[in-house]
N, C-alpha and C positions, 0 to 999 in steps of 0.2 A: 571368539574365532580361534581355531587351532593354529592357523597361519594367517599372515596379512594378505588375504585374498578378497576382502570385502571392501565396503566403502572406506574403511580405515586405511586402506592401502593407496587411496587416490589422493594425490597431493595438489593443493592449490585450487581446488574447484568447489569451494564451500557453497556458493549459491546454487549450482546445479544439483549437488548432493542433497541440499536442504529441500529442494523442490521434489526430487525423486522420493525422498523419505516421506514427504507429505502425501504423495500419491499412495504409497504403501500403507501409511497409517490410516488413511481414509478408505482404503480398499477400492479405489477407483482411479482411473487415469485415461488420458486420450488413447484412441486406438492406434495412433501413429505419432512417433516422436522424431524430431530431426535435431541431431547434435551437430552444431557447427563450431568451427574453430580451427586453428592451425594444426597441422600434423604434429603428433608427438606431445599433445597436451592432456591425453587421457580419455578421449571420446570412446574409443573402441573398448578399452578396459572398463569404463563406466557402464557401457551397454551390457557387457557380460555380467558385471557385478549386480546390476539392476535385475537382470534375468534371474540371477541366483537368489536375490532377496525376494523376488516375486514368487519363487517356488520352494523356498526353504521350509522344510517341514517343522523345524523347531520354532522358527519365527512365526509361522502361521498359528501354531498352537499357543504361543505366547500372546499374540494379538487377540486370539479367540477367547482368552481367559479374561481380557480387560473389559470391564463394563463400560468404560468411556475411553475410547482411543485418543481423544483430544488431550488427555493428561499424560500420555506416554512420553517419556524422555526420548527425544530424537536420537540420542547416542545409543539407545537400546535397540533401535531399528537397524538390525544388522544380521546378515545371514550367518548361520552357525559354522559353516565350512566343514561340518562333520556328518550331517545326515546324508542319506543315499542320494537325494536330489543334488545337494551341493557338491558332493564328491564327483558325480557324473559330469556336472557342468565344469568343474575345475579341470577335469581330465579331458574335456571336449568330447564326451561320449553320450551326452543326454539326447535322446531321440527327438525331443520337442524344442530344443534350442537350435535353430537353423541359422547357418552363416552363409552369406553370399558375398563374394569379393570379386574384383576384376580378374579376368583371365586374359593374359597378354595385354594388360592395361585397359581392358574394356569389359563392362558387364553387358552381356548380349541378351537378346530377347529369348533365346532358348533357355537360359538360366531362369528367367522370370516365368516362362511357361511351365517349367518343371516345378517351380515354387507354387504356381497356381494349382497344379494337379495335386501337390502334396497337401495344400490347405483345404482341399475338398474332403479330406479324411479327418476324422476326429483325432485329437492329440492322443498319443500313446499312454502317457501317464501324468503329464504336467497339469497343474491347476491353471497355469498361464503359459501358453505356447508363445515363444518369442522368436521373431525373425530379425536378425541383425544384418543389415546391408551396409557393409563397409565401403567407404569411398564411393558413395552413391552418385557422385558427380561423373563417374566413369560410365554410367548407363548411356547407351546410345539412344537416340530418340524413340526407336521402336520399343526398347526395353522400358523406357520411362512411361510411354503410353500404355504398355501392357500392365505395368505396376498400378496404374490408376484403377484398374478393375478391382484390385484388392483394397485400395484406399477408399474407394467409393462404397464398396460393400464388404467391409471387413468381417471375416468369420468370427463367430463367438469365441471368446477365450483366446484370442490371438492378438498380440501386440507387435507392431513393426517399429524398429529403431533404425533410422538411417543416419549415417555420418557423412559429413562433407565439409570442406573448408569454409564455403560460403553458401548461403541460401540461393544466391544468384547463379550458382553453378548448376542448379537443377531447373527442370521445367517448372514454371510458375504454378501449373495445375497440381504438380506434386507437392510443392511447398505449401500451397493453400490448404492442403488436407492434413498437414502435420502440425503438431505443437513444437515450435522451435525452442531449443535450449542452447544458449551460447556459452562456449567454454573459452576462458581467457588464457592468454599466454602465461606460462609458469614464471614465478619470480626467480631471478638469478640466484638468490640465496637458497631457494628450495632445490634448484637443479644442482648447484654446487654440493649441497649436502647429500643428495642422492648419489652423485658421482663418487664422492669420497667413501660413501657407505657400501655401495655395491660394486664399484669398478676398481676400488683400491688404487686410486691415483692420488698424487700429492695435492694438498689444498690449493697451492698456487695455480697448478694446471687446471684444477676444477673451477676455480674462480674465473680464470681467463676464458675457459670454454663456455662457462655459464653466461658470461657477458656477450659472447659471440653468437650464441645459438638461437637468439630471438624468442626465447621462452619455450622452446621445444626440446624435451628430453631426448626424443629420438634423434634429433639433429645433433644434440650434444654428444651422443654416442659416436656419431660419424666424425665429429670434429676432434675427438681425442685420438683418432687414428694418426699415428706418426706420419703416414704418407700425406694426409691432409695438411698437417703442420708443416711438412717440408714444402708442399706446394704454396702455402700461404707465405712462407719465408721467401721463396723465390719471387713471387709477385711483388712483395713489398720492396725487396732489394732492387728489383728491376725498375719499379716505378720511381724509387728514390734516385736511381742513377739517371733515368731519363729526364727527371725534373731539373737536373743541372744542365741539360743540353739547351743550346739557344733555341728560341721559338722558330719553328719552320724547319728544324733539323729532323729528317724523317728516317734515316737509315736505321737507327736504333729502334725506333717505333715499329717499323715494318718487320724487323727481326723479332720483336716481341709478338707481333700479330702472327707470324709464321709458327712460333712455338705454341701459341694459344690454340691455333687451328689444327695442330698436329694430332691431337686426340679429341675427336668430336664429342665423345661421351663426357668429357670434362669441361667443355666450353661454358656451360651454365654455371658450374662451380667457379671457374676462373672469373667470370663476370661478377659473381656475387662477392668474391674476395676483393676484387678491384673496387666495387661500389662501397664496401665497408671501409676500405682504407681511405678513399676519397672523402667519404662522409666524416670520418674521424679527423681528417685534416681540416675540415671546416669547423669542427667544434673544439678541437684540442686547445686552442688559445683562448676560447671563450668559457667553456664549461668542461674541464678535464674529467669530471666525474661521469659524464655521459659518453666518454670514449669507450668504444667496444674493444679495441685492441689494447687493453690496459697494460699488457706486458711490453708494449712498444711505445709507451707514453713519452719517454725521452726522445726517441727517434721522431715521433709525431710532432713534438713541440719544435724540434729543429726544422723538420721538413715543411711545417706549416708556414714558416717565414719565407720559403722559397717560391711559393706559388700563390698568386693573388686569388681572392674569393671568386671573382668573376670567372677566372680561368677554371677553377675547381668546379663551379656550377656547370660550365660548358662541358667539362669532361664527364661529369655525372650524367648529363643529358645524352652525351654520345654513347655511353654504356647502355642507358635505358633504351635508346633508339635501336641499338644493336640487338638487344633482347627481343624487342618487338619484331624486328626484321627476321631474326632467326626462327621465331615461332611461325613465320609465314613461309618457312622452308626456302629462304634465300640461300645463295651460295655462301657457305660459312667463311671461306678465306676472303672473298671480296667484301663481305660485311664487316669482318674484323679489320681488314685493311682500312676501310672507310672510317671505322671507329677510331683507330689509333691515329690516323691522319688528322681527324678533328681534335683529338686529345693533344696532338702536337701543335695545333694552331694552324693546320693547313686544311683547306676544303671545308665546305659547309653542308654537304649533302651526301647521302649514301648511294652507292652504285646500285 
């Protein structure tokens, strides 16, 4: 490889890569693959890399010269990155590597209809035409049903690769026609190493961010933003202050709710930060190594002694219930008010 653009650039996904290389070595694969796993673990990148390996002219020539592909070293099954096919795919200009992604958070039936029309034509130049449908869970029901036509009668020489967080996010009829490959969360050490290498941040910040991001490199890039760090600090300081107030004291909690609701686009982020902190309070005194907010371990240890386990569990439940309510398009301010009242020990249900 002239640059790290192939399988060697994908971190922490050895089982999926091993399987994909086996497909290439044998020269056969399912007509449709479904990559599942959290966002930011390498699904989309792997789909593109696989498309490149399937069409690499140098790799094809190498495999063609081997009398027995079973003896090929898996490490050698790698796109060259330099042939005309590889260069076009890297540049996003290959006419037979098709990408479909949500438009305004939805994949619509018109996008699938255009794909159907395209697939009635022969590939322009590729040995293996590849269709990558990113965030396939965003397909509306009409789009999902239209896609079934391709999955049931796949055109020769065409491979479909769908990506989604969970198979359950898709129509069962779509899932049943795909070979599912699960991608695992990335190890915190791998994410910290990537952050220090490519983002030029200090090792301590990288380690803290890697612990908080839940195995997603994409999320890690969000968390190193100073604005996110400032929001996390404010939530932690506020929760620590409120924890010292007598049970049933609500004025401070309602002021907290008001600020959380002030920016609706940040509410989900606020709730995630709150949940991480409450979860850390539960484990800080039992298993400090499992604490996510490692840079606040001293504060956590002190704060954990101020709130009982039963109260923390009730507060976590309150945040979870608020998430569910907000996804049902309830009034944000009323929902958050109800959440903080329950966290304060007042009230048992949501408005």
